[in-house]
N, C-alpha and C positions, 0 to 999 in steps of 0.2 A: 362886279366884279371887274381889277383890269389885271391886265398881265404885261411883265416888264421883262425882257429881252438886256442880259449883259453881254453886249457885243463883245468884249475885251472878254470876257469867259468862254463865249460858246465856241465848242470848238468844230461847228460843222457839220456833226453827225447826221442828222435830219430829222432823227427818231421826232422831236416836238411838230415837225412841220406836216410828217407821216401821221401820226397819233391824234392830229387836233387839225385839219386843213383851214377849219371856219375861223382859228384865230393865227397862225403861225405858217408864215411862209419863206424861204432860202431870199438871201439877196448876194448876192458874190460870195457865196460860201459861209454867211453868217444868217443865222435865225433870224426873225423880228415879227411884232405883231400886226397882223391885218386887222385885226376888228380889234375899236375900245368905245365902248365896253366888249365886253366878253359876251358873247348874246348866250343866255339864260339854257338853251340845248347843246351850247357847248360847254356850260363848265364843267360838267365830269370828266369829259375827256381831255381840257385845260390841263385841271389836276396833277391825269395821268401823267401826262407831259413834265409838267411842273416834279414830281414825285421820281420819275423816271428820265429824269436830263443827268449823264455822267456828269457834269460839272458844277449841278445848281445854278444854270446861270437863269434861270426862270425862276422870275419872282410871282409872285401875287397878290392884291390886295382884295380881302376884300369891302 
């Protein structure tokens, strides 16, 4: 699985970075992906982060 963040859409709420530290981190107030591909053990948390993103800025590619 791969994750991508739409930096233009991201509002910097940090929800993804808090819920899935293995994949997301904040950089200057915008989320970014730090693990590519997503580690298998982090896939469930990554899906949760994408589903809970308030502006749907996270895209997942299976």
